[in-house]
DRENLO-213403 format. One record per residue: residue in three letters; y, z, x of N, C-alpha, C in turn. Coordinates in steps of 0.02 Angstrom, whole numbers, plus 50000, padded with zeros to 5 digits. Layout:
! DRENLO-213403
alaYZXYZXYZX/...
***
This chain:
! DRENLO-213403
unk464624868250270464774875050293465414875150335/unk465454870350379466054869950422466674868750380/unk466604864550328467184863150284467404869350247/unk466904873250225467064879450188467424884250234/unk467214884650297467534889050346468264887050358/unk468374880450364469054877950375469504879650316/unk469234878450255469614879950194469784887450191/unk469294891550210469404898750209469954900750257/unk469944897650316470474899150365471164896950340/unk471174891050307471814888550280472084893350227/unk471644895650183471844900350131472074906950161/unk471714909150213471914915450246472604914850278/unk472714909150312473364907950344473914907550291/unk473764904250235474254903650181474434910550154/unk473914914750147474014921550122474454925550170/unk474274925050235474654928750286475384926350288/unk475474919650285476154916850286476554919250226/unk476244919050168476584921350108476744928750111/unk476264932650137476374939850143476964941250189/unk476964937750248477504938750296478174936550268/unk478174931150228478794928750198479094933950152/unk478674936750107478924941650059479114948150094/unk478724950050146478904956050183479584955150218/unk479704949150244480344947650276480914948050226/unk480784945350166481284945650113481434952950095/unk480904956950089480994964050073481394967550128/unk481254965650191481614968650247482354966750244/unk482504960350229483194958150224483564961850168/unk483224962850111483524966450056483664973650077/unk483174976650112483254983650135483844984250184/unk483904979350229484454979350277485124978850241/unk485164974250192485784973350154485954979650115/unk485454982750085485574988950048485814994350095/unk485524994550155485724999550205486444998350227/unk486614991950239487294990250260487794992050205/unk487604990650142488044992250086488134999750080/unk487575003450089487615010650085488045013450140/unk487955010650201488365012950257489105011550246/unk489255005650217489945003850203490245008650151/unk489865010250099490105014850048490185021850076/unk489715023850120489775030450151490395030750196/unk490515025250233491105025050276491745025450234/unk491735021950177492315021950133492455029050107/unk491925032450089491995039350064492265043950119/unk491995043050180492235047050236492965045550251/unk493145039050248493835037050259494295040350207/unk494065040250144494465043250091494565050650102/unk494035054050124494095061250137494585062550194/unk494555058150245495015058850301495735057750278/unk495835052650235496505051250210496745056850164/unk496305059550123496495065150079496715071150120/unk496365072250177496565077650221497255076250251/unk497365070050269498025068050296498575069250244/unk498455066950183498955067750131499055074950109/unk498545079150119498615086250101499135089650143/unk499315086650199499815089450244500515087050227/unk500575082950176501215080150155501335081850081/unk501975082550061502115083649990501935077349950/unk501485078149902501265072549861501285074649788/unk501535070149745501565071649674500885073849648/unk500885078649603500265081649579499805076549544/unk500105071549512499695066749474499465060849516/unk499615061049582499395055549626498785057649665/unk498295053149669497695054549708497395047949730/unk497055047949787496715041949810496165040149759/unk496145033949741495695031649689495175027049719/unk494525028549708493985024649739494015017349719/unk494145016049654494145009149630494715004949660/unk495275008149675495845004449703495845004549779/unk495355008049808495345008849881495315002249918/unk494914997649895494844991149930495514987649933/unk495864987449877496524984149875497004987549923/unk497004994249922497474997949964497324996950038/unk496694996850057496524995950128496674988850151/unk496564983950107496744977050124497494976450134/unk497864979550090498594979550095498804982850161/unk498514988650176498694992350236498584988250299/unk497994985050303497844980950362498354975250369/unk498544972450313499024966950314499704969250340/unk499924975050316500584977550335500594980050407/unk500044982950429499994985050499500064978950545/unk499704973650528499734967550568500434964350566/unk500724963950506501374960850499501914964650538/unk501844971150542502354975250575502204976550649/unk501674973250675501454974450744501304981850757/unk501014985050706500804991950714501334997150700/unk501934994950685502474999850672502365003450605/unk502114999750556501965002750491501235005150492/unk501135011650491500485014650502499995013250445/unk499355012950463498825011550414498835016550356/unk498905023050372498895028050319499495027350272/unk500055024950299500635023650256500475017950208/unk500155012750235499995006950194499505008650139/unk498995012650155498525014650103498865018650049/unk499285023350070499645027350020500105023049978/unk500455018450011500885013849974500485009849923/unk499895007449944499475003749898499275007849837/unk499105014149848498895018449793499465019949745/unk500035022149773500595024049729500895017949696/unk500895012249730501155006049700500735003949640/unk500085004549646499645002849590499745007649532/unk499815014149548499885019049495500565018849461/unk501075016849499501755016449471501945009349451/unk501485004649463501584997649444502224994749476/unk502264995449541502824992749580502534988249635/unk502864982749648502634978049700502674981449768/unk502114982549803502144986049868502504981949922/unk502494975349914502844971249963503604971949958/unk503844973049898504554974549888504734980949925/unk504314986049916504434992549948504404991750024/unk503894988350048503804987250120504414983750150/unk504644978350119505214974650145505854978650141/unk505914982750089506494987150083506494992150142/unk505924995150156505884999950211506014996550278/unk505804990250284505944986450345506694985750355/unk507044983550303507764982450309508124989150322/unk507924994350285508275000750290508205003750360/unk507665002150395507565004950462507714999950518/unk507994994250499508144989150550507514986350583/unk506964986250544506344983450570505924988150611/unk506134994450617505774999250660505265003450621/unk505365004250556504955008750514504945015850544/unk505495017750574505555024350605505695029650551/unk505245034450541505345039550489505935044150504/unk506155044350567506675049150587507365045950591/unk507435039850568508065036350575508615039550533/unk509215039750560509805042350525510315036750522/unk510555035250462511025029850453511725031650478/unk512155026750485512845028050507513225032250456/unk513725035850480514115040150435514535035950388/unk514535037750324514955034450274515365039950240/unk515785037950193516195042950158515765047350114/unk515145045250102514675049350062514205053350107/unk514255052550173513815055950219513315051150250/unk512795053850281512285049850313511705048550265/unk511315043350280510685042150245510125043750294/unk509575046450268509055049250311508365046350297/unk507975045550350507275043850343507145036450332/unk506515034850323506295027950318506595024450257/unk506695028150202506965025150141507715026050136/unk508025029450186508745030150190509065033150127/unk508825039050108509125042550051509665047350076/unk510175048050035510695052950049510535059550014/unk510825064850040510665071550015510935072749944/unk511385068549922511635069449853511205065549802/unk510775061049826510355057049782509625059449783/unk509385061149841508675062749849508425068449805/unk508805073949796508535079649757508345077849686/unk508745073949651508585072449581508025067249575/unk507955063049626507385058349627506745062249641/unk506785067149687506205071349701505995075149638/unk506475077649601506315081249539505985076449489/unk506235070449484505945065449440505225063749460/unk505085064049525504415062549551503975068749553/unk504235074349530503865080649530503685082649602/unk504175082049646504095083749716504565089449735/unk504375093449783504855098449809505405094949847/unk505955098449860506475095349900506725100149954/unk506745097550014507085100550071507365094750112/unk507935095850143508235090450182507745087650234/unk507365091950266506915089650320506365085050294/unk506205085450229505675081250201505875073850200/unk506525072550205506755065550206506495061850267/unk506275065550318506005062450378505245061750376/unk504935063850321504215063150312504075056150283/unk503685051950318503585044950295503255044550226/unk502765048850211502435048750147502925050750092/unk503335055650106503845057850058504355052250045/unk504565048950099505035043350092504755037750049/unk504115036150061503805030850021503795032749947/unk503615039049933503605041349864504295040849831/unk504805043249865505475043049837505695035849824/unk505555031349872505765024349864505415021149805/unk504765022449797504395019549740504645022349674/unk504745028949671504985032049609505675029449590/unk506115028849640506785026549625506795019149604/unk506395015049638506345008049618506065007349548/unk505555011249532505265011149465505785013149413/unk506175018249429506695020649383507225015149373/unk507455012149427507975007049422507715000849386/unk507094998949401506824992949368506754994149293/unk506565000149274506525001749203507205001349170/unk507735002949209508415002549181508654995449174/unk508514991249223508814984549226508334978749210/unk507694979649223507214974449205507184968449252/unk507534968649309507474963149358507614965949428/unk507374962249478507424964749546508114963849577/unk508504959049555509174958249582509594964449568/unk509614966449505509974972549486509684978649522/unk509014979049520508674985049547508824985949622/unk508744980749661508824981349733509564982049753/unk510004978749719510714979549733510944986549716/unk510684989349662510844996349644510555001149695/unk509954999849720509665004149771510105004149833/unk510354998349851510744997549913511455000149906/unk511764998949849512475000449840512615006349794/unk512085008649760512195013749709512335010449642/unk512255014249589512345011349522513075009149513/unk513545013149536514245011249532514385005049574/unk514085004849633514174999149678513884992749649/unk513344993349611513054987549577513564984549529/unk513864988649488514344986149439514954982949473/unk515174986149528515734983249566515544976349594/unk514934975849620514704969449647514684964049593/unk514434965949534514404961149478515114959149457/unk515564963949453516264962449434516584957649483/unk516424958449548516744954349600516414947549608/unk515754947149592515384940949606515104937449545/unk515094940849489514844937849428514084937949423/unk513754941149471513014941549469512804947349513/unk512154948949512511894954649552511464952349610/unk511474945849624511034942949676511334943949745/unk511324950149769511604951649835511144949049890/unk511424948249950511024945950007510444950750019/unk510554957150010510044962250019509464961049970/unk509624960049907509104958949856508734952449868/unk509084947249887508774940749898508294941049957/unk508514944050013508094944350073507444948150060/unk507494953750026506884957750012506404953849968/unk506664950549917506214946949872505904940849906/unk506294937249946506034931449980505494933350031/unk505624938750068505124941050117504494943550082/unk504574947050025503994949549988503564943849962/unk503874938349943503514932749915503114928849967/unk503254930250031502884926850084502164929450090/unk502044935350063501374938150064500984935150006/unk500354933250019499964930049965499274933149955/unk499144938849989498484942049981498404945149912/unk498914948649890498894952249827499514950449786/unk499474951349722500044950149678500164956249634/unk500764958749636500964964249593501594962049556/unk501664963949494502294962749458502344967749402/unk502884971749402502964976749349503134973449283/
***
């Protein structure tokens, strides 16, 4: 009788232990599902916040924040914010990630170009020194004789004051780089043409026998130092 009682207690304890084990497993699964749901909800809320932010800026009609590419864009943004010591804003990085993916342009090339053009400040209000062609304006340093037709190509409105809008500057720089890369098929030509103009590119080639300007080399070398993501048109 005593042996039967002991066996019964052992079986009962085994049952309770097994029950608690599976209940704990179910609880862990529920917690993970809850965390995943909360993360997805936060992502959706973040996207809505970003969409509201972008609604206040001129954005090409065919561009929109994409849920599937959001993770890549946010990772990129965090990386660029850290690299720039907070000078390059998170919302700029997310937008750059989205438009770079949609236009198939290396975002690190764009980021390094904007760094050089602003002297490392990423100041959207910067005005370049006066040249015989006039001043260059904004983070991407476009001149008033070039920006309007690039804006038209990007299906964007144009006003001089928009050159100081960071989101607008990023769009113009990506569209122009995409256009130049389609023309030349390599970054040396593309970046030297961006810096010197199409006529200046040809002059540089005539004088040097190549298009590998210091400007083009620096941007590409700096862009290659990033290893989180890889883009190549």
